[in-house]
Gaussian input, Z-matrix of N, CA and C with variables (Angstrom, degrees):
# hf/3-21g

backbone

0 1
 N
 C     1     B1
 C     2     B2     1     A1
 N     3     B3     2     A2     1     D1
 C     4     B4     3     A3     2     D2
 C     5     B5     4     A4     3     D3
 N     6     B6     5     A5     4     D4
 C     7     B7     6     A6     5     D5
 C     8     B8     7     A7     6     D6
 N     9     B9     8     A8     7     D7
 C    10    B10     9     A9     8     D8
 C    11    B11    10    A10     9     D9
 N    12    B12    11    A11    10    D10
 C    13    B13    12    A12    11    D11
 C    14    B14    13    A13    12    D12
 N    15    B15    14    A14    13    D13
 C    16    B16    15    A15    14    D14
 C    17    B17    16    A16    15    D15
 N    18    B18    17    A17    16    D16
 C    19    B19    18    A18    17    D17
 C    20    B20    19    A19    18    D18
 N    21    B21    20    A20    19    D19
 C    22    B22    21    A21    20    D20
 C    23    B23    22    A22    21    D21
 N    24    B24    23    A23    22    D22
 C    25    B25    24    A24    23    D23
 C    26    B26    25    A25    24    D24
 N    27    B27    26    A26    25    D25
 C    28    B28    27    A27    26    D26
 C    29    B29    28    A28    27    D27
 N    30    B30    29    A29    28    D28
 C    31    B31    30    A30    29    D29
 C    32    B32    31    A31    30    D30
 N    33    B33    32    A32    31    D31
 C    34    B34    33    A33    32    D32
 C    35    B35    34    A34    33    D33
 N    36    B36    35    A35    34    D34
 C    37    B37    36    A36    35    D35
 C    38    B38    37    A37    36    D36
 N    39    B39    38    A38    37    D37
 C    40    B40    39    A39    38    D38
 C    41    B41    40    A40    39    D39
 N    42    B42    41    A41    40    D40
 C    43    B43    42    A42    41    D41
 C    44    B44    43    A43    42    D42
 N    45    B45    44    A44    43    D43
 C    46    B46    45    A45    44    D44
 C    47    B47    46    A46    45    D45
 N    48    B48    47    A47    46    D46
 C    49    B49    48    A48    47    D47
 C    50    B50    49    A49    48    D48
 N    51    B51    50    A50    49    D49
 C    52    B52    51    A51    50    D50
 C    53    B53    52    A52    51    D51
 N    54    B54    53    A53    52    D52
 C    55    B55    54    A54    53    D53
 C    56    B56    55    A55    54    D54
 N    57    B57    56    A56    55    D55
 C    58    B58    57    A57    56    D56
 C    59    B59    58    A58    57    D57
 N    60    B60    59    A59    58    D58
 C    61    B61    60    A60    59    D59
 C    62    B62    61    A61    60    D60
 N    63    B63    62    A62    61    D61
 C    64    B64    63    A63    62    D62
 C    65    B65    64    A64    63    D63
 N    66    B66    65    A65    64    D64
 C    67    B67    66    A66    65    D65
 C    68    B68    67    A67    66    D66
 N    69    B69    68    A68    67    D67
 C    70    B70    69    A69    68    D68
 C    71    B71    70    A70    69    D69
 N    72    B72    71    A71    70    D70
 C    73    B73    72    A72    71    D71
 C    74    B74    73    A73    72    D72
 N    75    B75    74    A74    73    D73
 C    76    B76    75    A75    74    D74
 C    77    B77    76    A76    75    D75
 N    78    B78    77    A77    76    D76
 C    79    B79    78    A78    77    D77
 C    80    B80    79    A79    78    D78
 N    81    B81    80    A80    79    D79
 C    82    B82    81    A81    80    D80
 C    83    B83    82    A82    81    D81
 N    84    B84    83    A83    82    D82
 C    85    B85    84    A84    83    D83
 C    86    B86    85    A85    84    D84
 N    87    B87    86    A86    85    D85
 C    88    B88    87    A87    86    D86
 C    89    B89    88    A88    87    D87
 N    90    B90    89    A89    88    D88
 C    91    B91    90    A90    89    D89
 C    92    B92    91    A91    90    D90
 N    93    B93    92    A92    91    D91
 C    94    B94    93    A93    92    D92
 C    95    B95    94    A94    93    D93
 N    96    B96    95    A95    94    D94
 C    97    B97    96    A96    95    D95
 C    98    B98    97    A97    96    D96
 N    99    B99    98    A98    97    D97
 C   100   B100    99    A99    98    D98
 C   101   B101   100   A100    99    D99
 N   102   B102   101   A101   100   D100
 C   103   B103   102   A102   101   D101
 C   104   B104   103   A103   102   D102
 N   105   B105   104   A104   103   D103
 C   106   B106   105   A105   104   D104
 C   107   B107   106   A106   105   D105
 N   108   B108   107   A107   106   D106
 C   109   B109   108   A108   107   D107
 C   110   B110   109   A109   108   D108
 N   111   B111   110   A110   109   D109
 C   112   B112   111   A111   110   D110
 C   113   B113   112   A112   111   D111
 N   114   B114   113   A113   112   D112
 C   115   B115   114   A114   113   D113
 C   116   B116   115   A115   114   D114
 N   117   B117   116   A116   115   D115
 C   118   B118   117   A117   116   D116
 C   119   B119   118   A118   117   D117
 N   120   B120   119   A119   118   D118
 C   121   B121   120   A120   119   D119
 C   122   B122   121   A121   120   D120
 N   123   B123   122   A122   121   D121
 C   124   B124   123   A123   122   D122
 C   125   B125   124   A124   123   D123
 N   126   B126   125   A125   124   D124
 C   127   B127   126   A126   125   D125
 C   128   B128   127   A127   126   D126
 N   129   B129   128   A128   127   D127
 C   130   B130   129   A129   128   D128
 C   131   B131   130   A130   129   D129
 N   132   B132   131   A131   130   D130
 C   133   B133   132   A132   131   D131
 C   134   B134   133   A133   132   D132
 N   135   B135   134   A134   133   D133
 C   136   B136   135   A135   134   D134
 C   137   B137   136   A136   135   D135
 N   138   B138   137   A137   136   D136
 C   139   B139   138   A138   137   D137
 C   140   B140   139   A139   138   D138
 N   141   B141   140   A140   139   D139
 C   142   B142   141   A141   140   D140
 C   143   B143   142   A142   141   D141
 N   144   B144   143   A143   142   D142
 C   145   B145   144   A144   143   D143
 C   146   B146   145   A145   144   D144
 N   147   B147   146   A146   145   D145
 C   148   B148   147   A147   146   D146
 C   149   B149   148   A148   147   D147
 N   150   B150   149   A149   148   D148
 C   151   B151   150   A150   149   D149
 C   152   B152   151   A151   150   D150
 N   153   B153   152   A152   151   D151
 C   154   B154   153   A153   152   D152
 C   155   B155   154   A154   153   D153
 N   156   B156   155   A155   154   D154
 C   157   B157   156   A156   155   D155
 C   158   B158   157   A157   156   D156
 N   159   B159   158   A158   157   D157
 C   160   B160   159   A159   158   D158
 C   161   B161   160   A160   159   D159
 N   162   B162   161   A161   160   D160
 C   163   B163   162   A162   161   D161
 C   164   B164   163   A163   162   D162
 N   165   B165   164   A164   163   D163
 C   166   B166   165   A165   164   D164
 C   167   B167   166   A166   165   D165
 N   168   B168   167   A167   166   D166
 C   169   B169   168   A168   167   D167
 C   170   B170   169   A169   168   D168
 N   171   B171   170   A170   169   D169
 C   172   B172   171   A171   170   D170
 C   173   B173   172   A172   171   D171
 N   174   B174   173   A173   172   D172
 C   175   B175   174   A174   173   D173
 C   176   B176   175   A175   174   D174
 N   177   B177   176   A176   175   D175
 C   178   B178   177   A177   176   D176
 C   179   B179   178   A178   177   D177
 N   180   B180   179   A179   178   D178
 C   181   B181   180   A180   179   D179
 C   182   B182   181   A181   180   D180
 N   183   B183   182   A182   181   D181
 C   184   B184   183   A183   182   D182
 C   185   B185   184   A184   183   D183
 N   186   B186   185   A185   184   D184
 C   187   B187   186   A186   185   D185
 C   188   B188   187   A187   186   D186
 N   189   B189   188   A188   187   D187
 C   190   B190   189   A189   188   D188
 C   191   B191   190   A190   189   D189
 N   192   B192   191   A191   190   D190
 C   193   B193   192   A192   191   D191
 C   194   B194   193   A193   192   D192
 N   195   B195   194   A194   193   D193
 C   196   B196   195   A195   194   D194
 C   197   B197   196   A196   195   D195
 N   198   B198   197   A197   196   D196
 C   199   B199   198   A198   197   D197
 C   200   B200   199   A199   198   D198
 N   201   B201   200   A200   199   D199
 C   202   B202   201   A201   200   D200
 C   203   B203   202   A202   201   D201
 N   204   B204   203   A203   202   D202
 C   205   B205   204   A204   203   D203
 C   206   B206   205   A205   204   D204
 N   207   B207   206   A206   205   D205
 C   208   B208   207   A207   206   D206
 C   209   B209   208   A208   207   D207

   B1=1.4436
   B2=1.5287
   B3=1.3074
   B4=1.4620
   B5=1.5199
   B6=1.3253
   B7=1.4634
   B8=1.5192
   B9=1.3164
   B10=1.4610
   B11=1.5156
   B12=1.3146
   B13=1.4625
   B14=1.5270
   B15=1.3284
   B16=1.4616
   B17=1.5180
   B18=1.3235
   B19=1.4613
   B20=1.5224
   B21=1.3086
   B22=1.4622
   B23=1.5272
   B24=1.3202
   B25=1.4563
   B26=1.5257
   B27=1.3321
   B28=1.4578
   B29=1.5152
   B30=1.3169
   B31=1.4600
   B32=1.5229
   B33=1.3146
   B34=1.4650
   B35=1.5302
   B36=1.3290
   B37=1.4671
   B38=1.5290
   B39=1.3328
   B40=1.4584
   B41=1.5290
   B42=1.3152
   B43=1.4629
   B44=1.5114
   B45=1.3253
   B46=1.4565
   B47=1.5241
   B48=1.3346
   B49=1.4679
   B50=1.5185
   B51=1.3359
   B52=1.4611
   B53=1.5323
   B54=1.3234
   B55=1.4686
   B56=1.5159
   B57=1.3307
   B58=1.4695
   B59=1.5242
   B60=1.3407
   B61=1.4598
   B62=1.5296
   B63=1.3146
   B64=1.4564
   B65=1.5092
   B66=1.3115
   B67=1.4526
   B68=1.5109
   B69=1.3142
   B70=1.4557
   B71=1.5090
   B72=1.3356
   B73=1.4554
   B74=1.5124
   B75=1.3161
   B76=1.4495
   B77=1.5164
   B78=1.3177
   B79=1.4569
   B80=1.5318
   B81=1.3339
   B82=1.4676
   B83=1.5347
   B84=1.3125
   B85=1.4607
   B86=1.5185
   B87=1.3229
   B88=1.4636
   B89=1.5296
   B90=1.3211
   B91=1.4612
   B92=1.5260
   B93=1.3335
   B94=1.4669
   B95=1.5254
   B96=1.3310
   B97=1.4666
   B98=1.5224
   B99=1.3249
   B100=1.4626
   B101=1.5273
   B102=1.3382
   B103=1.4663
   B104=1.5225
   B105=1.3212
   B106=1.4722
   B107=1.5246
   B108=1.3207
   B109=1.4646
   B110=1.5236
   B111=1.3296
   B112=1.4599
   B113=1.5278
   B114=1.3283
   B115=1.4667
   B116=1.5255
   B117=1.3225
   B118=1.4653
   B119=1.5239
   B120=1.3298
   B121=1.4635
   B122=1.5314
   B123=1.3339
   B124=1.4594
   B125=1.5275
   B126=1.3340
   B127=1.4667
   B128=1.5288
   B129=1.3216
   B130=1.4645
   B131=1.5307
   B132=1.3206
   B133=1.4662
   B134=1.5292
   B135=1.3329
   B136=1.4630
   B137=1.5264
   B138=1.3197
   B139=1.4584
   B140=1.5254
   B141=1.3195
   B142=1.4645
   B143=1.5286
   B144=1.3341
   B145=1.4636
   B146=1.5234
   B147=1.3317
   B148=1.4698
   B149=1.5226
   B150=1.3101
   B151=1.4647
   B152=1.5226
   B153=1.3236
   B154=1.4618
   B155=1.5228
   B156=1.3300
   B157=1.4598
   B158=1.5236
   B159=1.3232
   B160=1.4602
   B161=1.5275
   B162=1.3218
   B163=1.4608
   B164=1.5249
   B165=1.3092
   B166=1.4662
   B167=1.5170
   B168=1.3337
   B169=1.4595
   B170=1.5276
   B171=1.3068
   B172=1.4684
   B173=1.5208
   B174=1.3249
   B175=1.4543
   B176=1.5193
   B177=1.3190
   B178=1.4672
   B179=1.5197
   B180=1.3075
   B181=1.4516
   B182=1.5285
   B183=1.3214
   B184=1.4669
   B185=1.5256
   B186=1.3207
   B187=1.4597
   B188=1.5226
   B189=1.2970
   B190=1.4675
   B191=1.5162
   B192=1.3166
   B193=1.4636
   B194=1.5252
   B195=1.3134
   B196=1.4546
   B197=1.5185
   B198=1.3120
   B199=1.4758
   B200=1.5291
   B201=1.3092
   B202=1.4595
   B203=1.5234
   B204=1.3056
   B205=1.4567
   B206=1.5117
   B207=1.3061
   B208=1.4477
   B209=1.4669
   A1=110.53
   A2=118.59
   A3=119.77
   A4=111.78
   A5=117.75
   A6=119.30
   A7=110.53
   A8=117.20
   A9=120.79
   A10=111.53
   A11=116.79
   A12=120.98
   A13=109.62
   A14=117.00
   A15=120.42
   A16=111.73
   A17=116.49
   A18=120.66
   A19=110.77
   A20=116.65
   A21=120.36
   A22=110.96
   A23=116.90
   A24=120.44
   A25=110.33
   A26=117.49
   A27=121.05
   A28=111.89
   A29=117.08
   A30=121.29
   A31=111.02
   A32=117.08
   A33=120.41
   A34=111.39
   A35=117.03
   A36=119.98
   A37=111.56
   A38=116.74
   A39=119.73
   A40=110.39
   A41=117.31
   A42=120.72
   A43=111.92
   A44=116.79
   A45=120.70
   A46=110.96
   A47=116.89
   A48=120.93
   A49=110.16
   A50=117.12
   A51=121.45
   A52=110.80
   A53=116.26
   A54=120.21
   A55=112.55
   A56=116.76
   A57=120.70
   A58=111.87
   A59=116.79
   A60=120.92
   A61=111.58
   A62=118.00
   A63=121.07
   A64=115.13
   A65=118.50
   A66=121.32
   A67=114.89
   A68=117.83
   A69=120.40
   A70=114.74
   A71=117.95
   A72=121.06
   A73=114.67
   A74=117.53
   A75=120.63
   A76=114.85
   A77=118.13
   A78=119.77
   A79=109.00
   A80=117.38
   A81=119.60
   A82=113.58
   A83=118.41
   A84=120.46
   A85=112.02
   A86=116.20
   A87=120.56
   A88=110.95
   A89=116.56
   A90=120.30
   A91=110.23
   A92=116.96
   A93=120.21
   A94=110.83
   A95=116.25
   A96=120.28
   A97=110.43
   A98=117.27
   A99=121.24
   A100=110.92
   A101=116.78
   A102=119.79
   A103=110.39
   A104=116.99
   A105=120.56
   A106=111.04
   A107=116.91
   A108=120.62
   A109=110.20
   A110=117.53
   A111=121.47
   A112=111.13
   A113=116.69
   A114=120.09
   A115=110.72
   A116=117.46
   A117=120.18
   A118=111.31
   A119=116.62
   A120=120.70
   A121=110.39
   A122=116.90
   A123=120.18
   A124=111.58
   A125=117.23
   A126=120.56
   A127=110.53
   A128=116.88
   A129=120.62
   A130=110.79
   A131=116.76
   A132=120.29
   A133=110.71
   A134=117.17
   A135=120.75
   A136=110.86
   A137=117.17
   A138=120.88
   A139=111.00
   A140=116.74
   A141=120.69
   A142=110.37
   A143=117.12
   A144=120.15
   A145=111.21
   A146=117.21
   A147=120.34
   A148=111.10
   A149=116.72
   A150=119.52
   A151=111.32
   A152=116.97
   A153=120.03
   A154=111.23
   A155=117.43
   A156=120.50
   A157=111.24
   A158=116.94
   A159=119.43
   A160=112.15
   A161=117.54
   A162=121.00
   A163=112.52
   A164=117.58
   A165=120.72
   A166=109.41
   A167=118.69
   A168=120.09
   A169=113.46
   A170=118.02
   A171=119.98
   A172=112.39
   A173=117.19
   A174=120.51
   A175=113.09
   A176=116.51
   A177=120.16
   A178=113.29
   A179=118.86
   A180=121.32
   A181=110.73
   A182=116.89
   A183=121.16
   A184=112.74
   A185=118.15
   A186=120.09
   A187=112.84
   A188=118.44
   A189=121.57
   A190=111.18
   A191=115.61
   A192=119.35
   A193=111.07
   A194=115.15
   A195=120.17
   A196=109.74
   A197=117.33
   A198=118.42
   A199=110.90
   A200=115.19
   A201=120.06
   A202=109.41
   A203=114.89
   A204=119.31
   A205=108.55
   A206=116.69
   A207=117.37
   A208=115.33
   D1=-33.35
   D2=-178.05
   D3=-69.73
   D4=-26.26
   D5=177.70
   D6=-65.72
   D7=-40.89
   D8=178.40
   D9=-65.04
   D10=-37.81
   D11=178.45
   D12=-67.26
   D13=-41.52
   D14=178.52
   D15=-63.79
   D16=-40.85
   D17=178.08
   D18=-64.71
   D19=-43.93
   D20=179.56
   D21=-64.68
   D22=-40.62
   D23=178.82
   D24=-65.78
   D25=-42.51
   D26=177.87
   D27=-61.99
   D28=-42.31
   D29=178.02
   D30=-65.21
   D31=-41.35
   D32=179.46
   D33=-65.67
   D34=-43.47
   D35=179.49
   D36=-66.81
   D37=-38.73
   D38=177.97
   D39=-65.52
   D40=-40.85
   D41=175.93
   D42=-63.01
   D43=-38.55
   D44=177.26
   D45=-64.45
   D46=-44.67
   D47=177.94
   D48=-62.15
   D49=-43.36
   D50=179.97
   D51=-61.14
   D52=-44.88
   D53=179.95
   D54=-66.56
   D55=-42.02
   D56=-179.71
   D57=-67.88
   D58=-28.46
   D59=-178.82
   D60=-82.45
   D61=-1.97
   D62=175.29
   D63=106.44
   D64=14.88
   D65=-177.90
   D66=-73.78
   D67=-16.42
   D68=-177.98
   D69=-86.00
   D70=-5.90
   D71=-176.43
   D72=-76.64
   D73=-28.28
   D74=178.87
   D75=92.66
   D76=-9.54
   D77=177.28
   D78=-75.20
   D79=133.46
   D80=-175.40
   D81=-56.61
   D82=-40.95
   D83=179.79
   D84=-65.61
   D85=-40.54
   D86=-179.75
   D87=-68.90
   D88=-38.51
   D89=179.47
   D90=-66.96
   D91=-41.54
   D92=178.15
   D93=-62.99
   D94=-41.30
   D95=177.68
   D96=-63.83
   D97=-45.30
   D98=-179.18
   D99=-63.68
   D100=-36.72
   D101=177.41
   D102=-64.70
   D103=-41.51
   D104=178.86
   D105=-64.30
   D106=-43.82
   D107=178.35
   D108=-61.76
   D109=-41.24
   D110=178.86
   D111=-64.79
   D112=-39.25
   D113=178.61
   D114=-64.89
   D115=-41.43
   D116=177.02
   D117=-65.24
   D118=-37.74
   D119=177.06
   D120=-61.55
   D121=-45.59
   D122=179.22
   D123=-65.42
   D124=-37.73
   D125=177.72
   D126=-63.77
   D127=-41.28
   D128=178.71
   D129=-65.42
   D130=-40.47
   D131=178.49
   D132=-64.60
   D133=-39.72
   D134=178.36
   D135=-66.44
   D136=-38.04
   D137=178.39
   D138=-64.96
   D139=-43.94
   D140=177.84
   D141=-62.70
   D142=-42.03
   D143=178.99
   D144=-63.24
   D145=-40.56
   D146=178.63
   D147=-66.35
   D148=-40.29
   D149=178.30
   D150=-64.83
   D151=-42.33
   D152=177.62
   D153=-65.10
   D154=-38.84
   D155=178.80
   D156=-66.11
   D157=-32.30
   D158=-179.31
   D159=-73.28
   D160=-18.25
   D161=179.09
   D162=-79.67
   D163=-18.88
   D164=179.79
   D165=-73.87
   D166=123.33
   D167=-177.05
   D168=-66.25
   D169=-27.28
   D170=-178.73
   D171=-109.83
   D172=13.85
   D173=-178.32
   D174=-78.09
   D175=171.59
   D176=-177.28
   D177=-67.09
   D178=-24.07
   D179=-180.00
   D180=-79.02
   D181=-28.47
   D182=-176.94
   D183=-68.90
   D184=-23.93
   D185=-177.71
   D186=-80.53
   D187=-4.26
   D188=177.53
   D189=94.68
   D190=-176.83
   D191=-177.41
   D192=-69.08
   D193=154.30
   D194=178.39
   D195=-73.61
   D196=143.77
   D197=179.12
   D198=-70.33
   D199=146.54
   D200=177.77
   D201=-78.74
   D202=139.93
   D203=178.49
   D204=-100.89
   D205=143.72
   D206=178.14
   D207=165.19

């Protein structure tokens, strides 16, 4: 259940960032700018999540890279 809440919160925050950056105006330049700002926001959120995951001693990032199959 918490995954759905996290997804909904992420979508709501991204929509808020998009709207605040000018995406609701309808002008092509403003929409493109708002999309770029939203993409940077999502990239920053993913970076923070990866950093937090790497701090967990028993998390999936702590065990190192996955072995290559072949």
